[in-house]
N, C-alpha and C positions, 0 to 999 in steps of 0.2 A: 629755614626749611629749604631743601633742595629737591627738585623734581626727579623722580625715577624715569628712566627712558623706557617706558613700557606702554602697552596699548590699552584699549578699552577693556574694562572689567578685569584689569590685571589683578586686582585685590582678591579675586575669587578663585585663584588657581593655587596649585600645590605650594606648600610652604616648607621651610626648614626652621623649626623653632621648638619650644618645649612641647611636651605631650598635651593632647587635647582632652577635654572632658566631654562626656556624652550626656545629652539631655533631650529626652523625648525624640529619639532617633536623629538627633542633630549633633554634629561634632563642631566644637568651637576651636578653630585654628588660631593660634596666637602668633602674630607677625610682629616681631620685636622691632621697636624704633621705627614704626611706620604708621602713617595716618592717611585718611582720605578727606582732606579739607573740602569745604563747599558741598558736603554731602550730609550735613547734620540734619537729623529729624527733630530731636529735642534732647535736653539734658535730663538724665535720670539719676538722682542721688541714690547711693546705696552700694552694696557689694557687687562683686562680679556675678554672683548668682542672681542678684536682683536685676542686673542689666541683661543677663541671658533671658530671664523670664519676660522682661519688658519688650525685648526685641521680638520674641516669639508672638507677642500680641499685636505687633505692628505689621501690616501686610507688606509694606515696602522695605522693611528693615532687613539688611544683609549682615549686620554686625554692629560693633560699637568699639570705642576706644577706651583706654584706661583712664581717661579724664571724665568718663561718664556720658559721652555723647553717642546716641544711637545714630546709625548711618543708613542711608538708603543705598540701593545698589550702585556700585561705582560706575561712573561713565567717563571719568577722567583719570589721568595718571595719578598714582599715589605719590606721596612724598616721604622722604626720610626725615624723621623728627626725633631728636634725642629726648628721652624721658617719657615717650608715649608709645604704647603698643596698640595694635589693632587686632580685634577679635572678629573672625569672619565665620559665618555659618557655612558648614559643609556637610555632605552626606556620607563621608568616609573618614576614617581616622587620619590624623595628621602624620605624615611621614617623619621618621626620626631625623634629627638635625644632622647635617653632614659633618664629618670630622673637621677639626681645626687644622687643616693641611692646605698649604698653598704652594703650587697649584694643586687643585683637587685631582687625585689619581683617577685614571680612566676606568679602572675596575677594582673593586675591593669588597671584602666581607670583614665583619668585625663581631666581637662577642660582647659580653657584659662584665667581664672580670677586670679587676685591678691587678696588674702584674708589677711586683717590685723589681727594681733593677739595681744590682750591686755594683756601684761605681768603683769601689776599691778593687774588686776582683774581675771586672769586666774585661774581656779580651776579644780581639778580632783574629780569627783563624782563617788562613787562606787554604782552602781545600783544593782548588784548581786555579792556576797550574801548580803542579808539584814543585818542590824546591823552595828557594828563597823568594819571598814576595817581591814584586817589582817595587822599586823605590817610590814611584809615583803613588802606588796604592797604599803603601805604608804611610806616606805623608797625608793621604786622604783620610786614613784612619785617625791620625792625630787631630786633624781639623774637625772631624765628626765628634770625637770624644770631647774636644773643647766646647763644642756647642751643647752636647748632651749633658755634660756634667759641670756646667758653669757654676752652680751653687754647690758648695761642699756639704756632703751628708754628715749628720751628727753621729750616726751609728749605722753599722752595716745591717742590712735586713737579714732575716733568718732564712731557713731552708725554703726552697721554691722560688727564689729570686733568679732573674735572668742574669747570666754571667758570661754569655758567649754569643757572638755572631759568626757563623761559618759562611765564608764568602767563596763563591766559585765564579771565575771569569773565563769564558771560553776562549777569547782571543785578546791577550794583553798587548799584542803588537799592532792592532788596528790603528792606523794613523787618524788624527783628528782632521775631519773634513766634513763638508756639507753632506748630509745624508748618512753619516755613520750611525750604526745602531746604538741608540741611547736607552733601550728598554731595560727593564729589570723586574724581578719578582722577589718580594719580601714576605717571608712567613715568620710569624712570631707566635709560638704556642702560648697558652695561658698557664702551663704547669711549670714554667721555669726551665724546660729543656731548651737546647740551643736554638736560637733563631737562625734563619738561613737567608742569604742574599745571593741570587743568581743573576748573572748578566752576561750578555754576549761580548761586551767590550768594557774596558776600564771606565768609559764615559757613562755607560749604564750603571756601573757600580757606584760611581760618584753620585748619580741621581738617587739611587737607593739609600745611600748613606745620608743624604740630605733629608729624605723622608723619615728615616729612623731618628735623626736628630730632632725633627719637629715632633715626633711622637713621644719622646722622653720628656717628662715634666717633673718639676720639683714639687713635692707635697710638703707644704709648710706645717701641716699638722703632725706628720710622722718624721719630718726632717730627712726625707729620703726621696729617691727618684722612682718614678712609677711610669708605666704605660697603661693608660686607661683603655677600656673596651677590648681587651685581649679575649680570645686570640684574633690575630690579624692575618689576612692574606691579601696582598696588594700585587696586582699585575698591571704594570704601568708602562706607557710609552707616549711620546709626544705626537700630537697631530702634525705639527710643522717642524721642519728641520732647522730653519733660520729663525731664531728667536733672539732678537737683538736690541741693543741700545746704541744710538749714535752719541758719541762723545766728541765734543768740539773743543779742541785745544788751540785754536787760532784766536778766537774772540777773547778768550782768557786762557792763559797758559795753565795747564794742569800738571803739577809735578809728578814724577814717577811714583812716589809713594802714594799720592792720591789716586793715580790710575789703578794701582794694585788694589787699593781699598774699594774702588768702584767695582772692580772685577769680583772681589769677594762678596760684595752685596748682591751682584747679579746671580751668583751661584745659589743663593738662598731661595730664589724663585725659579731656578732652573733655566735662566736665560743663558744662551750659549754663544752669542756673537757680539763682539765690539766692532761697530762701524766707526773707525777712527778718522774723523774729519780733522786731519792733522795740520792742514794749511788752508788759508783763505786770504782775502784781500787785506785784512787787518795785520796779519803777522804770519811769518813762515818760520817756525822754530826748528825746522828739520835740517840736520847736517847733511851735506853732500860732499863726497870726496872728489867727484868728477867736476863739481861746480862749487868750490869752497866759499864763494861769496854769497851763496843762496841765503844762508841764515843771517846775513846782515839785515834781513827784513824782520827779524824777531823783535819782540817788544824790548828786550834787553839782552845782554850777554848772559844773564843769569836765568833767562827763560828760553832755554834751548834743549833739544834732545840730541845727544850723540847717538851714533849707531849702537853703541853698547847699551845705552838707556832703552832704546826701542826693542832691541833683542831681549833685554831683561823683562820688559812688559809682555812681549809676545810669549816668552817661555813661561812666565808666571801664569799667564792665561791658559796656555796649553796644559799645564799641570793640573788645571782645574776644569778642563773640558770646555774651554772658551776659545773660539776662533777670533782672530783679529784681522779685519779687512780694512786696509788703508784707503783713503780717498785723496786723490789729487784732482781738484775740481777745475778743469780747463774747458774752454778757453777763457771763461769768465772767472771771477772770484779770485784772481791771483795777482792783484796789484802789488802785493808785498814782494813779489819777485823782482819788481823794478828797482828796488833799493840796491841790490847787488848786481843786477844785470839789466840796466835800463834799455839795452838794445832790443829786448824782447817785448817791449811795451810801445804802444802807439806814440805817447808823449807823456811828459811828467804831469801835465794837467788833466790828461784823459788817458789813464794807464791801462784800461782793459775794455775788451778782451785782448788776450795776448796776440802778438802779431802773427798772421799766417804766412807772411811774405818773406820770412827769413829762416834759414836753416838753424840759426842760433836758437830759436824757440824750441824746435823739435830735438835739437841736440841736448838741450837742457832737460826736456821731458824724458828723452830716452836714457839720459844719464841717471836720472832719479829712478826710473823703472829698472834699469840694470842693477843698481845698488839694492833695490828692494829684493830682486831675485837672485843676487849673487852671480850675475852673468855679464857678458860683454866686458866693458872696462872694469867691472867689479869682479870678474872671474877670479877665483881663488879666495875670495872672501865669503864668509857665511852669509846666506840671505838675511836681510833685515826683517822682512815679513815672509812668512812661510805659506800663507793660505793661497789657494788656487785663484781666488777672486781679487780683483783690483777695481775699485770704484773710480770711474773717470769723470764723474760729475756731469758737466754739460748743460747745467741749468742756468736760467736767468741771464741769458746772453743778449745784450743789446749791441748792435754793430755800429752805433753812433760814432764811437772813437775811430773806427776804421774809415767811416764815410767822411770824417773831417781830416783825414790824412791823405795827402795827394799821392804819396809814394805807394801806400797800401792800395789805394783805388786804382792806380795805374797797373799795379801787379795783378789785381783781380781782373781788370779788363784784358790784360794779356793772356789770361787763362780762360777768358770768356765766362767769367763768374760774376754774379752779383754779390753784394755783401752777404746776403743770405746763403748764397752758394759757397762763399768763403767759410761760413760757419760749418757747413756740411763737409767741406774739404778738411777743416781742422779736426772735426770729430772723427772722421774716418782715419786720418793719419795717426791720431792719438790711439785709436783702437788697434791699428796695425802695430804700433810700438808695444802695446800691452801684449798682444798676441806673440810678438817676437820673443818675449821673455817667458812665454808659457803661462800667461795669466788670462783668465776669462773676465771679460769686461762687465761691469755693472754701470748703468747710466740712469740719470734722473729722467722723469717722464717726458720732459720737453724733447729729448732726443728721439723717443718713440713717436711723439707727435710729428716730428720733423721728417724722420726717415721711414717710419713704418717698416714694412717688410723688406726694405733694402738693407736693414741691419743684418749682420751675421746671426744665424739662428742660435748661436751659443751666448748671445747677449742677454743679460738679465735686466729687466726694467724695474726700477724702483718707482712705484706709484705714489706721488705726493700731492698732485694737483686735483685729481678727480677720482671718484669711485668707479668711473666707467673704464678707466685704463686697464685694470686687471682682466675683465671679461674680454675686452677688445684684443689685448696682446696675447692672452692665452689661446684665443680662438685661432690665432695664426701660428701657434706653436712656440711662443716665447715664454720663458720663465719670468715670474714676477715676485718682488718683495713689496709688501703692503705697508705703507707708512703715510697715510693721507693727512695732510695739514688740517689743523682744526679738530682732529680726532685723536691722533697719536703723537702730536707735537707737544712735548712736555714743557716747552717754553711758554705755552699758552696756559698761564696760571689759573685761568677761570674755567678750564676744561676739567670736569670732575671725573673721579674714578668710575662713576656710573656711566657716563658718556663713553669713556674709553672701553668699558666692558661691553657696551652695546654694539661695538663695531664688529663686522663680520668680514674677514678677508675673502670669503668665498661668495659674498653677495653678488647675485646676478650670474653665477656660474653653476650650472646644473650638470654639465657633462663631466663625468669622472676623469676623463683624460685631461681636460682643461683644469679641473680642480687640482690634479697632481702637479701642475706646472706652477701653482702658487706655492713657492718653497717656504714662505713664512712672512714675517713682518718684523717691525721694530718700532720702538719709541724713540723719538728724536729729541735729544737734549741739546738744542742749539745754545751757544755759549755767550750771547750778548749780555745777559744779566745774571750769569751764574759762574761761580768759580768754586774752589775747594771749600770756601766758607759756607756755602749754602746748597751745594750740589745734592747732597743726600736728601735734604728736606724738600727739594724741588722735585726730585725723581720719585722718591718713596713716600707713601705707599702706592701712589697711582700706577707706577710701572708694574706693580704686582697684578693689577687688573689686565694689563696687556699680556703679561707673562702667562696668566691662566688661560686667556683666550687662545694663545698660541700653543699651549700644551694640552689643555683639556678640551678646548674648542666648545662643543655644544653639550658638555656633560651636565651643565646647569641650564634649566629653561630660562629664557629671557622674559621673565614675568616678575611682577613686584614681589611675590612670595618667594620665588627662586632667588631673586637678588637680595632678599632679606637675609638668606643664608650666606650669600657671598659677603655681604656687609659684615656679618658676625665673624667670618673667617679672616677677612682683611683687617678687621679691628684687632683680632688676636695676632695676626702676622705683624702688623705695625708695632705692637707692643713687644713682640718677640724680637724684632729687629733692634728696638731700643735696648732691650736686655742684653743683646749680643754686641752692643756698642755701635750700632748704625743709627744715625739721627733721623729717623723717619718722622715726617710731620703728622699732625692730627688728621685722621681720616676724613672728618666732616668739614674741613676748611672750605670756606667759600672761595678762597684763593690759596693755591698751593704754597707751601712753605711758610704760611702765616703762623704766628705764635698761638698757643692755646688762648682761648678767650678769657680764661680765668681758672681758678683752682678746680681740680677734678681728676677723676680716674683716667688713666691712659685709655681704657676701653670705652669711655664715653666722650671722646673728643674727635 
């Protein structure tokens, strides 16, 4: 059993489960795979009807479970339990179950009809813009069709089947950037006439195609494809613009093919940002033309990224509406640079933080940044990374190695700086180098704690230490990315999807202007114990909980009954990912990426 992260009497609120039965002006809401332990009154043998009648005779009975135990009114959090359902007395009918879509659309209506889809004749028609469709949109059509029609139909459906999606995109030239319009509207009639997808940009169209792919199911009885609950009208847009995953390719090298596969998995949940932690103290796999010995610090010569490799990953992501934000985490976390350039480190035995007292350090950093942006010494070359944002790190800096180095300490004294002042000097200079190549800096929370409002106003703070940082930073006009450790750190294998879903990036922020400064958040997949062999099962399906909070935000109430519906949808999504070839782990694992506990259905694990 795993506890739901919900409050008192949570079992008594709205649910998303099968239809309720009415008895003596009482409605019985069925909450699937949920129980209220420690609230047993007594065991009553018999049918569901017998339990309903028995509960009505008990003054304190609020419901019962499918094992036959009457329950008194819940005063503690409910728990998720496979194989057990909870029935709760209510005074109104139970709402319909939410659709099996992840993330849940922000606004939708649906009907009751089953609509056949003719896979053999299905076509995507671009209505707007006129002329030849953009190549990126045509590629997106092919990807959507592969997801929609994974199972071959045995025979074509008859008349009245859906055969066409008409697509209109107002601006196919809008560049991929933070804040680009990702909204879409999807209309699917029940009579087989053409469905329509309307979007402001290509990136909104990609999101609409993902939703359509999730709606199309294979019916094993008819051996054909169907869309249930037609007609559909979906008007959808994300709450937050930065919906990311941190991928760490320093602790373990992630091959280019694996990076592309990770990006593919992200698009299924409408995540749109890769925070690429490409270098750290263990290894630097990054090629540098201005400093060719930099990647001497890679794990091996086979575990390196050429500029062409990185450009290929960035372009692959762009074609799918995913931004790539690189991180160069200085002055700490870069001991691997000492292999090729020992002069930038305090000593071989105490290699970081990087030296602040030599221009060699900043020449190396500026060379990397210039190559990222295709400027300065890299002018004439295409940028390696195209996004406006550049993560500068700045976290977990201990100045002990500086304090043990007489030369560094003498330089600090000559500048009237303490070791702590040297840290501030370093961070400011790195920030200036990023600005010089037209990049907007993102920094970890320690930098905010250190500098506060002395930071340039265009700095983005990534909150990872405390939940107090977002209200604090936004109150001073700074943008924030929410990624608090212990909550959205995916390397914490014991953090459940329920806990991740319970997090609120806007907690403690009531001012709308401040709320707007929380640009989004991300799950962080630190790479100490993960590589291409287990990345998918470690990230998924838990990251889908993060994805939905960042897209749908508060569309689902944070209650046990509301979360019962989330669990049902995430269970479906996990199994859909497996069908599409992505190895998502069992949803109810006590530890992420654990193997199934035994034989069983994908939907019950």
